[in-house]
C-alpha positions, 0 to 999 in steps of 0.5 A: 153932947156926951156919948151917953146923952146922944144915946139917951136922946135916941132912946127918949124918941123910941120910948116916947113912940112907945108911950113908956112910963117914966119909972120903966125909961129909968130902969131901962136906961140905968147900968146894972153895974159898973166897974172901974179897976186900977190896972198895973202893969210893967213896962219892958224897961222895968218901970211900973205904969198904971192906968184905968180900965172899965167894965159896964154891964147895961142890961141882962134881961134878955140873957148874958150881957155882951160887949167889945173891950177897947183900948184907946187914950180917949176911953173914959166911963161916959164913953163905955156907958154910952157903948153898953147902953147901945149894945142892948139895943143892938143886941135886941134889934137883931134878936140875939138872946143878950144884953148889953156891956162894954169894956175898955181901958184908958191907953194908947196900944200904939205905945205899947209893946206886944209883951207890954200889952199881954202884962196889961190885959192879964192885969185888967182880967185880975181886977174884973174876972169875977164879973164876967163869964159864959153866963153873965157877961161875955166880952169881945174885940173892939177898937185897939184890940184883937184876936191876940188880947182875946186869947190872952183874956181867956187864959187868964181867967181860965186860971180862976175858973177853969176851962170854958172857952165861951167866956169870950169871943173873937178868939183865934180859929185855933183857940175856939174862934169861929170862922169869919168873925174878923170879916162879920162886921164889914160883911154885914155892912156890905150886905145891908149896903145891898139891901138898902139900895134895892129899897131906893131903886138903885143898882150897885154899879150906879152908887158911888161910895165913900168909906171913912176908916180903913180899919178891919170894918172898912177894909172888909166892907170895902171888899164885899162891896167891891165884889157886888160892883160898888164903885169905891171912889175914896177911902181914908185913914188918920193919913188922909183921904184917898180919892179916885173919881173913877173908882179905886182898886179896891184889892190893891189898896186893901193889899197896900193897907195890909202890908204897910199898916195903913194907907200913908204913902199909897200913890194910885189915888189923889190924896186929900184932907182926911175929913174930906172923905165925909163931905165928897159928892157921893151917893153912899157914905160909910163912917166906919172910924170914931163916934161923933164925926158928923155933927152941926159943923159939917152935916150941911156939907154932906152930900151923900143921900144914903149913910150906913154907920159901920162905927159906933155913933158917928152922928151926932142927934143935931146932925141926925135930925138935919140929915133926916130934914134934908131926906138923907137915909141913914142906916143906924149903927145898931143895926148896920154893924150888928154883924160883929155881935152876931158872929160873936153869938155864933162863937158862943153857941159853938163853944157852949156845944163844943161843935164847930160850923163851917165857913159856909154855915156862918156866913149863911146864918150871918146873912139871915139874921141881918136880912131879917132884921133889916126887913123888920127895922125897914117895915117899922119904918114905913108903917110909922113914917119914922126914920130907920133909927127910930124905927130900929130903936123901937123894935130893940126898946119894945123887946127889952120891955117885954123881957122886963115885964116877964121877969118882973122886979125881983 
């Protein structure tokens, strides 16, 4: 199943509950604009390389469109389209005044030098600068991009349009970025993990946890959850799964990962095959890497009773139904990893006001926004007797539906 088909499947379940007419379903699923551009850049050896870049703008009925920009060799139009669609529902479920967008370049960033990344990024902006902006579409970091690329994008865009740091979020703090943006997605995952446990009557110290993916989101989730007394017994990255049944020394493994650019070579845990992290005997599983990792081929081996989706689309629809049938609680990606876009909204607001918030205020606002969204999704799930994913989509789709009804079709 393609990524866009999986997204449509979840949307349709919510649309059926809401009894949406067919014309409105088609309107809400169809992207407003899809752009593919040729990205030409010079390599360090003087040769010229070319790849494709994409920007999909899904819906702007609730406000300017918002979504990340990823550099990855598997990026294609269908993936970007699906992620743009998801961003519409993600911003709606946490009730931010945004619509959804997403972008990407089909390239392996690990194969590029710093200067090559800069030339690639600026070339991409040359191709899309006229369709992004602080009042229309605001990009942000995603897989394979960081604050550095955001700074280049802002600089290149301003060459065409003049000073306006609100054109992009995820910038360095020194370049009008927001404090706490880097930690926000992982912090949100940890915060929602605590809330989910309270709902099922568990305490953090009783909840053996495994985290698949130990990049920015996974490390910040692990740090927050370690401080909340969760025993993190396993983490994984591309080099394997690092398992310690009595609990990992989270500060130590985080320091090692940052110092070595990954977990390879870490000696203070048992090394298991990479995908074993998904099927360990744990209470809580946090997929924080690529999409589609829980599927029909491995879902029956998943032993966790709670899954919090820190990644985008980690669970395929058929597997999602199996998990529901097995009584597994799944906190869906459109809520679980919404901390990043929420902090991006705070950055955009500050840029528009030419004012800076303290880290404490950013954290307080983030916690309030995510907590409020969690309570609404949980109550929707209980009142309708449905799973959390369908409840989240119902809330989001209903808000977008209302926006379309208010603005009309003109």
